[in-house]
N, C-alpha and C positions, 0 to 999 in steps of 0.2 A: 161581075161576080165572080166571089170568093168560096171556095169549096174544097174542103177534101175528100168530094165524093169516091175521087181517082184512087186512095189512099186507102180508103174503107175499101171499095171494093176489091182491092188486093187481096187484103185477110180475109174476106167474107168468103166462105165456099161453095155456095150459092150465086143463083143469079142477082143479076142488081138492076136496079130502074131507079135514076134522078128525075124527080118531079119536081115542077118548080108551081110557085104559089104564086099566082097572079096577085098584084097589088103587096105583097109582102115586104116588108119593111128593112131593110138590114137588120141583122139587131133584134128585130122581132119578137124573136122567140124568150128572148132574157125575161126574167122575171124580180119583180121587186125595184126598190128604188137606188139609182143608180150617181153618179156624180153626171154624168152626162146627160140624162134623161131629167133632173133636178136644172140642171143649166139649161134646158129648152133646145139642146145639141142632138136628140132622139133617145130612144130609148124601147121600151116595149109597146110592141103596138097588139091591141086586143084582136083584134080581126085575124091579125097575122096566127095566132095564139090558137082562136076559136076553131080556124080552117084545119092547121095542123094538128088539131086535138082530134079535130073530125075525119082527119086522115089514117092517123094512125091510131084511131078506136078500132074501124073499119075494118084496117089490116090486120088488128090484134085479134079481133074477134072472129074475122074469116080464116086468117092463115092459121091460128094458134091454138082456137076455139073448136073448129072446124063447122061453127055457124055457118049454113048457107046461106041465109040470106047477105050474109057481107063478103062472101064468097068472091066478089067481084074484084074486091079491095087490095087482095092476096094473087091476084093472077096479074101475070105480068101483060104489059099495053093495054089496059081494060081503060075503058071512059071513064072518068072518074068526072066528068063535067069542066069546068074552069081549068082544074090541075093539069097540067100539060108535062108528058114524059119528054125529057132530051136526052136521056141516057138508053144508048143502044145495050141490052142486056148480051148480045153476040159479041160484040167489037171486044177485042183485045185493050184491057186497060192501059191507060199510056202510066207509063213508070214515072213515082214521083220526081221529082226536084230534091236536092238536101233539104231548102226551106220547109217544103212540104211534109216530108220525114219528120221535123223537127218539130213541126205546129204539132202534129198527131201523136208525139208523146206526151204532149202536156195537158 
């Protein structure tokens, strides 16, 4: 898995948690038409987009809007069904390599 979660966690002041969406396709969040997608070599994945949008909406409603019905989406380690968390919020983040630092600037 390619992820910039370590780099982002170093820059974010609060606790962080990485969740993996089962069955998600690499690059599945991208929307629109791509050359690779047109050639059949991968592209946007509607299931990945739908699941991530639902998780993000729940997080924003519970964490920022303070909606009690969605509070669990903003809690660390909350059971959110099939989405599994793999990032330990209390662990010291790894120092990103040079390549990861360069990618985070783009």
